[in-house]
N, CA, C and O atoms as a GROMACS GRO file, in nm:
protein
  312
    1MET      N    1   0.604  -1.712  -1.508
    1MET     CA    2   0.538  -1.662  -1.388
    1MET      C    3   0.636  -1.663  -1.272
    1MET      O    4   0.713  -1.757  -1.256
    2LYS      N    5   0.631  -1.558  -1.192
    2LYS     CA    6   0.721  -1.544  -1.080
    2LYS      C    7   0.675  -1.629  -0.962
    2LYS      O    8   0.556  -1.639  -0.934
    3ASN      N    9   0.770  -1.689  -0.895
    3ASN     CA   10   0.740  -1.766  -0.776
    3ASN      C   11   0.710  -1.670  -0.661
    3ASN      O   12   0.792  -1.584  -0.632
    4PRO      N   13   0.595  -1.682  -0.595
    4PRO     CA   14   0.561  -1.589  -0.488
    4PRO      C   15   0.652  -1.601  -0.366
    4PRO      O   16   0.653  -1.511  -0.282
    5LEU      N   17   0.727  -1.708  -0.354
    5LEU     CA   18   0.816  -1.725  -0.240
    5LEU      C   19   0.958  -1.683  -0.269
    5LEU      O   20   1.047  -1.710  -0.188
    6ASP      N   21   0.983  -1.618  -0.382
    6ASP     CA   22   1.118  -1.575  -0.418
    6ASP      C   23   1.178  -1.481  -0.315
    6ASP      O   24   1.299  -1.482  -0.294
    7PHE      N   25   1.095  -1.400  -0.251
    7PHE     CA   26   1.148  -1.303  -0.155
    7PHE      C   27   1.213  -1.373  -0.038
    7PHE      O   28   1.300  -1.315   0.027
    8ALA      N   29   1.175  -1.494  -0.009
    8ALA     CA   30   1.230  -1.566   0.106
    8ALA      C   31   1.349  -1.653   0.067
    8ALA      O   32   1.410  -1.716   0.153
    9SER      N   33   1.383  -1.656  -0.058
    9SER     CA   34   1.486  -1.745  -0.106
    9SER      C   35   1.616  -1.671  -0.131
    9SER      O   36   1.618  -1.567  -0.197
   10VAL      N   37   1.725  -1.725  -0.078
   10VAL     CA   38   1.857  -1.666  -0.101
   10VAL      C   39   1.896  -1.681  -0.248
   10VAL      O   40   1.967  -1.597  -0.302
   11ASN      N   41   1.851  -1.786  -0.310
   11ASN     CA   42   1.891  -1.816  -0.448
   11ASN      C   43   1.840  -1.714  -0.549
   11ASN      O   44   1.884  -1.716  -0.664
   12LYS      N   45   1.750  -1.627  -0.511
   12LYS     CA   46   1.696  -1.532  -0.609
   12LYS      C   47   1.805  -1.443  -0.664
   12LYS      O   48   1.800  -1.406  -0.782
   13TYR      N   49   1.903  -1.408  -0.584
   13TYR     CA   50   2.011  -1.322  -0.633
   13TYR      C   51   2.102  -1.397  -0.729
   13TYR      O   52   2.152  -1.338  -0.825
   14TYR      N   53   2.124  -1.525  -0.705
   14TYR     CA   54   2.210  -1.603  -0.794
   14TYR      C   55   2.142  -1.629  -0.928
   14TYR      O   56   2.211  -1.650  -1.028
   15ARG      N   57   2.011  -1.627  -0.931
   15ARG     CA   58   1.938  -1.649  -1.057
   15ARG      C   59   1.928  -1.523  -1.142
   15ARG      O   60   1.894  -1.531  -1.260
   16MET      N   61   1.958  -1.406  -1.085
   16MET     CA   62   1.949  -1.281  -1.160
   16MET      C   63   2.062  -1.270  -1.261
   16MET      O   64   2.173  -1.320  -1.238
   17ASN      N   65   2.033  -1.205  -1.373
   17ASN     CA   66   2.141  -1.178  -1.468
   17ASN      C   67   2.215  -1.052  -1.424
   17ASN      O   68   2.175  -0.987  -1.328
   18ASP      N   69   2.322  -1.019  -1.494
   18ASP     CA   70   2.406  -0.905  -1.453
   18ASP      C   71   2.327  -0.774  -1.450
   18ASP      O   72   2.347  -0.692  -1.360
   19GLY      N   73   2.240  -0.754  -1.547
   19GLY     CA   74   2.161  -0.632  -1.551
   19GLY      C   75   2.068  -0.618  -1.431
   19GLY      O   76   2.056  -0.511  -1.373
   20GLN      N   77   2.004  -0.728  -1.394
   20GLN     CA   78   1.915  -0.725  -1.279
   20GLN      C   79   1.993  -0.700  -1.150
   20GLN      O   80   1.947  -0.626  -1.063
   21LEU      N   81   2.111  -0.762  -1.139
   21LEU     CA   82   2.193  -0.738  -1.020
   21LEU      C   83   2.237  -0.593  -1.012
   21LEU      O   84   2.239  -0.535  -0.903
   22GLU      N   85   2.273  -0.534  -1.125
   22GLU     CA   86   2.312  -0.393  -1.125
   22GLU      C   87   2.197  -0.304  -1.082
   22GLU      O   88   2.217  -0.207  -1.009
   23GLU      N   89   2.075  -0.336  -1.128
   23GLU     CA   90   1.958  -0.259  -1.087
   23GLU      C   91   1.938  -0.267  -0.937
   23GLU      O   92   1.910  -0.166  -0.872
   24GLU      N   93   1.952  -0.387  -0.880
   24GLU     CA   94   1.938  -0.402  -0.735
   24GLU      C   95   2.048  -0.326  -0.662
   24GLU      O   96   2.023  -0.265  -0.558
   25ALA      N   97   2.169  -0.329  -0.716
   25ALA     CA   98   2.280  -0.256  -0.654
   25ALA      C   99   2.252  -0.106  -0.653
   25ALA      O  100   2.278  -0.039  -0.554
   26HIS      N  101   2.200  -0.054  -0.763
   26HIS     CA  102   2.165   0.088  -0.768
   26HIS      C  103   2.051   0.120  -0.672
   26HIS      O  104   2.051   0.223  -0.605
   27ARG      N  105   1.954   0.030  -0.667
   27ARG     CA  106   1.837   0.052  -0.581
   27ARG      C  107   1.878   0.062  -0.434
   27ARG      O  108   1.821   0.142  -0.360
   28TRP      N  109   1.975  -0.018  -0.393
   28TRP     CA  110   2.016  -0.022  -0.253
   28TRP      C  111   2.148   0.050  -0.228
   28TRP      O  112   2.210   0.032  -0.123
   29ASN      N  113   2.191   0.132  -0.325
   29ASN     CA  114   2.313   0.213  -0.312
   29ASN      C  115   2.436   0.130  -0.277
   29ASN      O  116   2.517   0.168  -0.192
   30ILE      N  117   2.450   0.017  -0.345
   30ILE     CA  118   2.568  -0.068  -0.330
   30ILE      C  119   2.670  -0.019  -0.431
   30ILE      O  120   2.639  -0.007  -0.550
   31ARG      N  121   2.791   0.010  -0.384
   31ARG     CA  122   2.893   0.066  -0.472
   31ARG      C  123   3.017  -0.024  -0.473
   31ARG      O  124   3.027  -0.120  -0.396
   32SER      N  125   3.110   0.009  -0.561
   32SER     CA  126   3.239  -0.060  -0.573
   32SER      C  127   3.224  -0.208  -0.608
   32SER      O  128   3.285  -0.294  -0.546
   33TYR      N  129   3.142  -0.235  -0.708
   33TYR     CA  130   3.124  -0.374  -0.749
   33TYR      C  131   3.181  -0.400  -0.888
   33TYR      O  132   3.166  -0.511  -0.941
   34GLY      N  133   3.246  -0.302  -0.948
   34GLY     CA  134   3.306  -0.322  -1.080
   34GLY      C  135   3.452  -0.363  -1.068
   34GLY      O  136   3.516  -0.338  -0.967
   35ASN      N  137   3.502  -0.426  -1.173
   35ASN     CA  138   3.645  -0.459  -1.174
   35ASN      C  139   3.716  -0.378  -1.281
   35ASN      O  140   3.653  -0.296  -1.348
   36SER      N  141   3.844  -0.400  -1.299
   36SER     CA  142   3.924  -0.320  -1.392
   36SER      C  143   3.888  -0.345  -1.539
   36SER      O  144   3.924  -0.265  -1.625
   37ASN      N  145   3.818  -0.452  -1.567
   37ASN     CA  146   3.776  -0.483  -1.704
   37ASN      C  147   3.645  -0.413  -1.742
   37ASN      O  148   3.602  -0.422  -1.857
   38GLY      N  149   3.584  -0.346  -1.648
   38GLY     CA  150   3.458  -0.279  -1.674
   38GLY      C  151   3.336  -0.369  -1.657
   38GLY      O  152   3.225  -0.330  -1.692
   39THR      N  153   3.356  -0.488  -1.604
   39THR     CA  154   3.244  -0.578  -1.578
   39THR      C  155   3.215  -0.577  -1.428
   39THR      O  156   3.294  -0.525  -1.349
   40ILE      N  157   3.102  -0.635  -1.392
   40ILE     CA  158   3.064  -0.634  -1.251
   40ILE      C  159   3.113  -0.762  -1.182
   40ILE      O  160   3.128  -0.866  -1.245
   41GLU      N  161   3.136  -0.750  -1.053
   41GLU     CA  162   3.168  -0.865  -0.970
   41GLU      C  163   3.039  -0.908  -0.903
   41GLU      O  164   2.995  -0.847  -0.806
   42ARG      N  165   2.979  -1.012  -0.956
   42ARG     CA  166   2.849  -1.058  -0.907
   42ARG      C  167   2.851  -1.086  -0.757
   42ARG      O  168   2.758  -1.050  -0.685
   43GLN      N  169   2.957  -1.151  -0.710
   43GLN     CA  170   2.959  -1.195  -0.570
   43GLN      C  171   2.961  -1.076  -0.474
   43GLN      O  172   2.905  -1.086  -0.364
   44ILE      N  173   3.023  -0.966  -0.512
   44ILE     CA  174   3.023  -0.847  -0.427
   44ILE      C  175   2.881  -0.795  -0.409
   44ILE      O  176   2.839  -0.762  -0.298
   45ILE      N  177   2.806  -0.788  -0.518
   45ILE     CA  178   2.668  -0.741  -0.512
   45ILE      C  179   2.582  -0.839  -0.431
   45ILE      O  180   2.505  -0.798  -0.344
   46ILE      N  181   2.597  -0.968  -0.460
   46ILE     CA  182   2.516  -1.069  -0.391
   46ILE      C  183   2.545  -1.068  -0.241
   46ILE      O  184   2.452  -1.075  -0.161
   47ASP      N  185   2.672  -1.059  -0.202
   47ASP     CA  186   2.705  -1.054  -0.059
   47ASP      C  187   2.642  -0.933   0.009
   47ASP      O  188   2.589  -0.944   0.119
   48ALA      N  189   2.648  -0.817  -0.057
   48ALA     CA  190   2.589  -0.696   0.001
   48ALA      C  191   2.437  -0.710   0.012
   48ALA      O  192   2.379  -0.666   0.112
   49LEU      N  193   2.373  -0.769  -0.088
   49LEU     CA  194   2.228  -0.787  -0.083
   49LEU      C  195   2.188  -0.885   0.027
   49LEU      O  196   2.087  -0.865   0.095
   50LEU      N  197   2.266  -0.990   0.045
   50LEU     CA  198   2.236  -1.087   0.151
   50LEU      C  199   2.253  -1.023   0.289
   50LEU      O  200   2.175  -1.051   0.380
   51LYS      N  201   2.354  -0.938   0.305
   51LYS     CA  202   2.372  -0.866   0.432
   51LYS      C  203   2.252  -0.775   0.458
   51LYS      O  204   2.204  -0.764   0.571
   52LYS      N  205   2.205  -0.709   0.353
   52LYS     CA  206   2.088  -0.621   0.366
   52LYS      C  207   1.967  -0.702   0.408
   52LYS      O  208   1.892  -0.661   0.497
   53ASP      N  209   1.948  -0.817   0.345
   53ASP     CA  210   1.833  -0.902   0.380
   53ASP      C  211   1.840  -0.950   0.524
   53ASP      O  212   1.739  -0.950   0.594
   54SER      N  213   1.957  -0.991   0.568
   54SER     CA  214   1.967  -1.041   0.706
   54SER      C  215   1.947  -0.928   0.806
   54SER      O  216   1.892  -0.951   0.914
   55ALA      N  217   1.989  -0.807   0.773
   55ALA     CA  218   1.965  -0.693   0.861
   55ALA      C  219   1.816  -0.663   0.870
   55ALA      O  220   1.765  -0.633   0.978
   56ASN      N  221   1.746  -0.672   0.758
   56ASN     CA  222   1.602  -0.649   0.759
   56ASN      C  223   1.531  -0.756   0.839
   56ASN      O  224   1.434  -0.726   0.909
   57ASN      N  225   1.576  -0.880   0.832
   57ASN     CA  226   1.512  -0.989   0.906
   57ASN      C  227   1.527  -0.970   1.056
   57ASN      O  228   1.434  -1.000   1.131
   58SER      N  229   1.641  -0.920   1.101
   58SER     CA  230   1.660  -0.900   1.244
   58SER      C  231   1.568  -0.790   1.297
   58SER      O  232   1.522  -0.797   1.411
   59ARG      N  233   1.543  -0.690   1.215
   59ARG     CA  234   1.452  -0.583   1.257
   59ARG      C  235   1.312  -0.639   1.279
   59ARG      O  236   1.246  -0.602   1.376
   60TYR      N  237   1.266  -0.728   1.191
   60TYR     CA  238   1.134  -0.788   1.207
   60TYR      C  239   1.130  -0.879   1.330
   60TYR      O  240   1.028  -0.886   1.398
   61ALA      N  241   1.238  -0.948   1.357
   61ALA     CA  242   1.242  -1.036   1.473
   61ALA      C  243   1.227  -0.955   1.601
   61ALA      O  244   1.161  -1.000   1.695
   62ILE      N  245   1.287  -0.838   1.607
   62ILE     CA  246   1.276  -0.753   1.725
   62ILE      C  247   1.132  -0.706   1.743
   62ILE      O  248   1.079  -0.706   1.854
   63ILE      N  249   1.069  -0.665   1.634
   63ILE     CA  250   0.931  -0.617   1.640
   63ILE      C  251   0.838  -0.730   1.686
   63ILE      O  252   0.750  -0.709   1.770
   64ILE      N  253   0.858  -0.848   1.632
   64ILE     CA  254   0.775  -0.963   1.671
   64ILE      C  255   0.796  -0.997   1.818
   64ILE      O  256   0.700  -1.031   1.887
   65SER      N  257   0.918  -0.989   1.866
   65SER     CA  258   0.947  -1.018   2.006
   65SER      C  259   0.879  -0.917   2.098
   65SER      O  260   0.823  -0.955   2.201
   66VAL      N  261   0.884  -0.790   2.062
   66VAL     CA  262   0.819  -0.687   2.144
   66VAL      C  263   0.668  -0.709   2.148
   66VAL      O  264   0.606  -0.694   2.253
   67ILE      N  265   0.609  -0.744   2.036
   67ILE     CA  266   0.464  -0.771   2.032
   67ILE      C  267   0.431  -0.892   2.119
   67ILE      O  268   0.330  -0.891   2.189
   68ALA      N  269   0.514  -0.994   2.114
   68ALA     CA  270   0.489  -1.114   2.196
   68ALA      C  271   0.497  -1.082   2.344
   68ALA      O  272   0.417  -1.131   2.423
   69ILE      N  273   0.594  -1.001   2.382
   69ILE     CA  274   0.606  -0.962   2.524
   69ILE      C  275   0.484  -0.880   2.566
   69ILE      O  276   0.431  -0.901   2.675
   70PHE      N  277   0.441  -0.789   2.482
   70PHE     CA  278   0.324  -0.707   2.513
   70PHE      C  279   0.200  -0.795   2.532
   70PHE      O  280   0.124  -0.776   2.627
   71ILE      N  281   0.181  -0.890   2.443
   71ILE     CA  282   0.065  -0.980   2.454
   71ILE      C  283   0.074  -1.063   2.581
   71ILE      O  284  -0.027  -1.087   2.647
   72SER      N  285   0.193  -1.107   2.616
   72SER     CA  286   0.211  -1.186   2.740
   72SER      C  287   0.176  -1.104   2.862
   72SER      O  288   0.110  -1.153   2.954
   73ILE      N  289   0.220  -0.979   2.865
   73ILE     CA  290   0.190  -0.891   2.979
   73ILE      C  291   0.040  -0.866   2.989
   73ILE      O  292  -0.017  -0.870   3.098
   74VAL      N  293  -0.023  -0.838   2.876
   74VAL     CA  294  -0.168  -0.813   2.876
   74VAL      C  295  -0.243  -0.937   2.923
   74VAL      O  296  -0.339  -0.925   2.999
   75SER      N  297  -0.200  -1.056   2.880
   75SER     CA  298  -0.269  -1.178   2.922
   75SER      C  299  -0.252  -1.204   3.071
   75SER      O  300  -0.340  -1.263   3.134
   76LEU      N  301  -0.140  -1.163   3.130
   76LEU     CA  302  -0.120  -1.179   3.273
   76LEU      C  303  -0.208  -1.084   3.353
   76LEU      O  304  -0.254  -1.117   3.463
   77ILE      N  305  -0.232  -0.966   3.299
   77ILE     CA  306  -0.314  -0.866   3.368
   77ILE      C  307  -0.461  -0.908   3.368
   77ILE      O  308  -0.530  -0.891   3.469
   78PHE      N  309  -0.508  -0.962   3.257
   78PHE     CA  310  -0.651  -0.994   3.246
   78PHE      C  311  -0.669  -1.138   3.271
   78PHE      O  312  -0.782  -1.188   3.267
   0.00000   0.00000   0.00000
């Protein structure tokens, strides 16, 4: 059974096997993760996925901040 909190955990990428990491790389258009032996460089994919996750988190933080400011202004008016 899948842990429902996996989406919040950085370790989820480290627990993936090579096939799962390749699927995520294709899903998010991550390129240049292979080496000269024809195998994948796990750390390149994981680093790119972590950067993607942190970028998504900052977008949510901005939205939450704007909502908080709006609520504060409305509460001052009423």
